[in-house]
C-alpha positions as CSV (number, residue, x, y, z in Angstrom):
1,X,-24.1,10.4,19.4
2,X,-22.4,13.7,20.5
3,X,-20.8,11.8,23.4
4,X,-19.6,9.0,21.0
5,X,-18.2,11.5,18.7
6,X,-16.3,13.3,21.4
7,X,-15.0,9.9,22.7
8,X,-13.7,9.1,19.2
9,X,-12.0,12.5,18.8
10,X,-10.2,12.1,22.2
11,X,-9.1,8.5,21.1
12,X,-8.0,9.7,17.7
13,X,-6.1,12.5,19.1
14,X,-4.4,10.3,21.7
15,X,-3.3,7.7,19.0
16,X,-2.1,10.5,16.8
17,X,0.1,11.9,19.5
18,X,1.8,8.4,20.0
19,X,2.4,8.4,16.2
20,X,4.0,11.8,16.4
21,X,6.3,10.8,19.1
22,X,7.3,7.6,17.3
23,X,7.9,9.8,14.1
24,X,10.1,12.2,15.9
25,X,12.3,9.3,16.9
26,X,12.4,7.9,13.4
27,X,13.6,11.3,12.0
28,X,16.4,11.3,14.5
29,X,17.6,7.9,13.1
30,X,17.4,9.0,9.4
31,X,20.8,8.5,7.8
32,X,22.4,11.0,5.5
33,X,21.9,9.7,1.9
34,X,23.8,10.1,-1.3
35,X,21.2,12.0,-3.4
36,X,22.9,10.9,-6.7
37,X,22.7,7.2,-5.8
38,X,20.3,5.0,-7.8
39,X,16.7,4.6,-6.6
40,X,15.8,1.5,-4.6
41,X,14.2,-1.0,-6.8
42,X,12.8,-4.6,-7.1
43,X,11.7,-6.8,-10.0
44,X,9.1,-9.5,-9.9
45,X,6.7,-11.1,-12.4
46,X,3.3,-9.5,-12.9
47,X,0.1,-10.0,-14.7
48,X,-0.5,-7.5,-17.7
49,X,-4.0,-8.2,-19.1
50,X,-3.8,-11.7,-20.4
51,X,0.1,-11.8,-20.3
52,X,2.7,-12.3,-17.7
53,X,5.2,-9.4,-17.7
54,X,7.8,-7.8,-15.4
55,X,6.9,-5.3,-12.7
56,X,9.8,-2.9,-11.9
57,X,9.2,-1.0,-8.7
58,X,11.3,2.2,-8.2
59,X,11.5,4.0,-4.9
60,X,12.9,7.4,-5.5
61,X,14.7,9.2,-2.6
62,X,12.9,12.3,-1.7
63,X,12.2,14.3,1.6
64,X,9.4,11.8,2.2
65,X,5.6,11.8,2.9
66,X,4.2,15.2,3.8
67,X,1.5,13.6,6.1
68,X,4.2,11.7,8.0
69,X,6.4,14.7,8.4
70,X,3.4,17.0,9.5
71,X,2.1,17.5,12.9
72,X,-0.6,14.8,12.2
73,X,2.2,12.2,12.9
74,X,1.6,10.1,9.9
75,X,0.0,6.6,9.7
76,X,0.3,4.3,12.7
77,X,2.0,1.4,10.8
78,X,4.4,3.2,8.5
79,X,8.0,4.2,8.9
80,X,8.9,4.9,5.4
81,X,9.8,8.4,6.2
82,X,13.2,6.8,7.5
83,X,13.8,6.3,3.8
84,X,13.6,9.9,3.0
85,X,16.4,12.4,2.7
86,X,17.3,15.4,5.0
87,X,18.1,17.6,2.0
88,X,15.6,17.9,-0.9
89,X,17.1,16.3,-4.1
90,X,17.3,18.4,-7.2
91,X,15.2,17.7,-10.2
92,X,18.2,16.3,-11.8
93,X,19.1,14.0,-9.0
94,X,15.6,12.6,-9.0
95,X,15.7,11.9,-12.8
96,X,19.0,10.3,-12.5
97,X,17.8,7.9,-9.8
98,X,14.9,6.9,-12.2
99,X,17.1,6.5,-15.2
100,X,19.6,4.2,-13.3
101,X,16.7,2.0,-12.1
102,X,15.3,1.7,-15.5
103,X,18.5,0.1,-16.8
104,X,17.9,-2.9,-14.4
105,X,15.4,-4.4,-16.9
106,X,16.3,-5.8,-20.2
107,X,14.3,-6.3,-23.3
108,X,13.7,-10.0,-22.6
109,X,11.7,-9.0,-19.6
110,X,9.1,-6.9,-21.4
111,X,6.2,-6.1,-21.3
112,X,7.0,-3.9,-18.2
113,X,4.8,-2.4,-15.5
114,X,6.7,0.6,-14.0
115,X,5.6,1.4,-10.4
116,X,6.8,4.8,-9.1
117,X,7.1,5.2,-5.3
118,X,8.6,7.8,-3.2
119,X,7.8,6.6,0.3
120,X,5.2,9.3,0.0
121,X,3.4,10.7,-3.1
122,X,4.8,11.0,-6.5
123,X,2.3,13.7,-7.2
124,X,3.3,15.9,-4.3
125,X,5.4,18.8,-5.7
126,X,7.3,19.1,-2.4
127,X,8.7,15.5,-3.1
128,X,9.1,15.5,-6.8
129,X,9.2,18.8,-8.7
130,X,6.8,19.3,-11.6
131,X,9.8,19.4,-14.0
132,X,11.3,16.1,-12.6
133,X,7.9,14.4,-12.7
134,X,7.3,15.5,-16.3
135,X,10.7,14.3,-17.5
136,X,10.3,11.0,-15.8
137,X,7.0,10.4,-17.4
138,X,8.3,11.6,-20.8
139,X,11.1,9.1,-20.6
140,X,8.6,6.3,-19.8
141,X,6.5,7.3,-22.9
142,X,9.6,6.9,-25.0
143,X,10.2,3.3,-23.8
144,X,8.2,0.9,-26.0
145,X,8.6,-1.9,-23.4
146,X,6.4,-0.1,-20.8
147,X,2.7,-1.1,-21.0
148,X,1.6,0.0,-17.5
149,X,2.5,2.7,-15.2
150,X,1.5,2.8,-11.5
151,X,2.0,6.0,-9.6
152,X,1.6,6.1,-5.8
153,X,0.0,9.2,-4.2
154,X,-2.4,10.4,-1.5
155,X,-5.8,11.5,-2.9
156,X,-5.3,15.2,-2.1
157,X,-2.8,15.5,-4.9
158,X,-5.0,14.0,-7.6
159,X,-6.4,16.9,-9.7
160,X,-7.6,17.6,-13.3
161,X,-4.4,19.3,-14.2
162,X,-2.1,16.5,-13.2
163,X,-4.3,13.7,-14.5
164,X,-4.6,15.5,-18.0
165,X,-0.8,15.8,-18.1
166,X,-0.3,12.3,-17.2
167,X,-2.7,11.0,-19.8
168,X,-1.3,13.3,-22.4
169,X,2.3,12.3,-21.8
170,X,1.6,8.6,-21.4
171,X,-0.8,8.3,-24.4
172,X,-2.8,5.1,-24.3
173,X,-0.7,3.2,-21.8
174,X,-2.5,1.5,-18.7
175,X,-2.2,4.1,-16.0
176,X,-3.2,3.6,-12.4
177,X,-2.9,5.8,-9.3
178,X,-2.1,3.8,-6.2
179,X,-3.9,5.1,-3.1
180,X,-3.9,3.7,0.5
181,X,-7.6,3.4,1.0
182,X,-6.7,0.9,3.7
183,X,-10.3,0.5,5.1
184,X,-13.7,1.3,4.0
185,X,-14.6,2.5,7.5
186,X,-13.7,6.2,8.1
187,X,-13.5,5.5,11.8
188,X,-10.9,2.6,11.3
189,X,-8.9,4.7,8.7
190,X,-9.0,7.7,11.1
191,X,-8.6,6.3,14.5
192,X,-6.6,3.1,14.0
193,X,-4.5,4.2,11.0
194,X,-4.5,8.1,11.5
195,X,-4.6,8.3,7.6
196,X,-5.7,11.8,7.4
197,X,-8.4,11.5,4.6
198,X,-12.0,10.4,4.3
199,X,-13.8,8.0,2.0
200,X,-15.2,11.0,0.3
201,X,-11.6,12.2,-0.5
202,X,-10.8,8.9,-2.0
203,X,-14.0,8.8,-4.1
204,X,-13.4,12.3,-5.5
205,X,-9.8,11.2,-6.6
206,X,-11.3,8.1,-8.1
207,X,-13.9,10.1,-10.1
208,X,-11.3,12.5,-11.3
209,X,-9.1,9.8,-12.6
210,X,-12.1,8.2,-14.5
211,X,-12.4,11.4,-16.4
212,X,-9.1,10.6,-17.9
213,X,-9.3,6.9,-18.3
214,X,-6.8,6.3,-15.4
215,X,-7.5,3.6,-12.9
216,X,-7.2,3.6,-9.2
217,X,-5.1,0.8,-7.4
218,X,-6.6,0.7,-4.0
219,X,-4.3,-0.5,-1.1
220,X,-6.2,-2.5,1.6
221,X,-4.5,-2.8,5.0
222,X,-4.9,-6.3,6.6
223,X,-5.2,-5.9,10.4
224,X,-4.6,-2.3,11.4
225,X,-3.8,-2.0,15.1
226,X,-6.8,-2.5,17.6
227,X,-8.6,-4.8,15.4
228,X,-9.0,-8.7,16.2
229,X,-8.1,-11.2,13.7
230,X,-11.8,-11.8,12.8
231,X,-12.6,-8.1,12.5
232,X,-9.6,-7.6,10.4
233,X,-10.7,-10.3,8.0
234,X,-14.2,-8.9,7.8
235,X,-13.0,-5.4,7.3
236,X,-10.6,-6.3,4.5
237,X,-13.2,-8.3,2.5
238,X,-15.9,-5.5,2.9
239,X,-13.3,-3.0,1.8
240,X,-12.3,-4.9,-1.2
241,X,-16.0,-5.3,-2.1
242,X,-16.9,-1.7,-1.7
243,X,-13.7,-0.5,-3.6
244,X,-14.7,-2.7,-6.5
245,X,-18.2,-1.3,-6.5
246,X,-16.8,2.2,-6.5
247,X,-14.9,1.4,-9.6
248,X,-11.3,0.7,-8.7
249,X,-9.2,-1.2,-11.4
250,X,-7.0,-3.1,-9.0
251,X,-6.9,-4.0,-5.3
252,X,-3.6,-4.5,-3.6
253,X,-4.0,-6.4,-0.3
254,X,-1.2,-5.4,2.1
255,X,-0.9,-7.3,5.5
256,X,0.6,-5.1,8.1
257,X,4.3,-5.7,8.7
258,X,5.8,-4.2,11.9
259,X,8.0,-1.3,11.0
260,X,10.4,0.5,13.3
261,X,9.4,3.7,15.2
262,X,5.7,3.2,14.7
263,X,2.8,2.8,17.1
264,X,2.4,-0.7,15.7
265,X,5.8,-1.4,16.8
266,X,5.2,-0.2,20.3
267,X,2.1,-2.4,20.5
268,X,4.0,-5.4,19.1
269,X,6.9,-5.1,21.6
270,X,4.3,-4.9,24.4
271,X,2.8,-8.2,23.0
272,X,-0.4,-6.3,22.3
273,X,-0.2,-6.8,18.6
274,X,0.4,-9.7,16.3
275,X,0.7,-9.3,12.5
276,X,-2.1,-11.1,10.6
277,X,-2.2,-14.9,10.1
278,X,-1.4,-16.0,6.6
279,X,-4.5,-18.1,6.9
280,X,-6.4,-14.8,7.2
281,X,-4.7,-13.3,4.2
282,X,-5.6,-16.4,2.1
283,X,-9.3,-16.4,3.4
284,X,-9.5,-12.7,2.4
285,X,-8.3,-13.4,-1.1
286,X,-10.6,-16.3,-1.6
287,X,-13.6,-14.5,-0.3
288,X,-12.9,-11.3,-2.3
289,X,-12.2,-13.1,-5.6
290,X,-15.5,-14.8,-5.4
291,X,-17.4,-11.6,-4.5
292,X,-15.8,-9.3,-6.9
293,X,-16.0,-8.9,-10.7
294,X,-13.1,-10.6,-12.5
295,X,-12.3,-7.4,-14.3
296,X,-10.9,-6.0,-11.0
297,X,-7.5,-7.4,-10.4
298,X,-6.6,-8.6,-6.8
299,X,-3.0,-8.8,-5.9
300,X,-0.9,-9.4,-2.7
301,X,2.8,-9.6,-2.3
302,X,3.2,-9.4,1.5
303,X,6.3,-7.8,3.0
304,X,8.3,-9.8,5.5
305,X,6.0,-12.8,5.2
306,X,6.9,-15.7,7.3
307,X,8.8,-13.5,9.7
308,X,7.7,-12.4,13.2
309,X,7.2,-8.9,12.0
310,X,5.3,-9.9,9.0
311,X,2.1,-12.0,8.2
312,X,2.9,-15.5,9.4
313,X,1.5,-18.8,10.5
314,X,3.3,-21.3,12.7
315,X,6.5,-21.2,10.7
316,X,6.3,-24.7,9.2
317,X,3.8,-23.9,6.5
318,X,4.7,-20.3,5.9
319,X,6.6,-20.8,2.7
320,X,3.9,-22.7,0.9
321,X,1.4,-20.0,1.8
322,X,3.5,-17.2,0.5
323,X,4.2,-19.1,-2.7
324,X,0.5,-19.8,-3.1
325,X,-0.5,-16.1,-2.5
326,X,2.1,-15.0,-5.1
327,X,0.7,-17.5,-7.6
328,X,-2.9,-16.2,-7.0
329,X,-1.6,-12.7,-7.9
330,X,-0.5,-14.0,-11.3
331,X,-3.4,-16.4,-11.9
332,X,-6.2,-14.7,-10.2
333,X,-7.6,-18.2,-9.3
334,X,-8.1,-19.2,-5.8
335,X,-7.7,-22.9,-6.7
336,X,-4.0,-22.3,-5.8
337,X,-5.1,-22.3,-2.3
338,X,-6.7,-25.8,-2.4
339,X,-3.7,-27.8,-1.3
340,X,-2.7,-25.6,1.7
341,X,-3.0,-27.4,5.0
342,X,-1.4,-27.3,8.5
343,X,-2.2,-28.3,12.0
344,X,-2.0,-24.5,12.9
345,X,-5.4,-23.9,11.2
346,X,-7.0,-25.1,14.4
347,X,-5.3,-22.4,16.5
348,X,-6.2,-19.8,13.9
349,X,-9.9,-20.9,13.8
350,X,-9.9,-20.9,17.6
351,X,-8.6,-17.2,17.6
352,X,-11.2,-16.1,15.1
353,X,-13.8,-17.5,17.4
354,X,-12.6,-16.6,20.9
355,X,-10.4,-13.4,20.6
356,X,-11.7,-10.4,22.7
357,X,-13.8,-7.8,21.1
358,X,-11.8,-5.2,19.4
359,X,-11.8,-1.4,19.2
360,X,-13.8,-1.8,15.9
361,X,-17.1,-2.4,18.1
362,X,-16.8,0.8,20.0
363,X,-16.1,3.3,17.1
């Protein structure tokens, strides 16, 4: 056992070093940004209880993720630090970014779910000052169109003081803290993803949120590096089931997309990594929906789907698969997958059965 633990530590450190090197390269490529510019945003339909509303995702420009900019090197698949700014924006600039983005949604598109991202953690005071955070939440509380607020953060920033403030300001609105659980396996999360926190850390954050009637939106990563297609499928399903048992309110299924200046990109360029098949994503959603209580919402809106850097099949059937996945997120009914078919299914099934054993079996 001691020898295995030492081996895992050596492996984790080696992978973290590659992540650090890639991260340094990404920081060199980071462009100087106008801190007064509007936040990045996108608008899509979303399910809010029994209604269909509008999700407004807002990405505020900050100095970026503390984990990514630390000596740990950040996560092996993430280059969102590239979206960060060299100079920390002022509180006024961050609030202005938010206000400009909110103007993108009109009254006809309500009810609204506002999702607050920073390419890091909205609850990290290094990225978003306490005053800016409070002012943004206050402005949301004054907008009657907003029924749900999703705030992305790592678990170490979740505490009683902040959760109490959030609940006090937002009143009885639905609130979720989005946390990248990624995998239920501490070994996969630590070695393959270099995530920097344990399942215990996630569970403590979840229990803290429950005290304030705040939900947890658990992000589940489909096919971290070093896993086979089959192991990725099994890991994602078991992670969703366990997350639901722990008491999360929503699961967001996120297939890996190959981002620049990451360990994943290095593997992909060396032809040692392929993003997950859309067949795999659909199978995960089907199995998870069958196994998990209907009160837990399962959503998926894959980035770069149908492209070589994102989850894809053969190319001929990708569009229909992505459409079905997005329909599932709104309807929560796997019947939307019933009509999907393509000859590439045989290749996918062959890979599931015959691909070499992955790192998962050695950690």
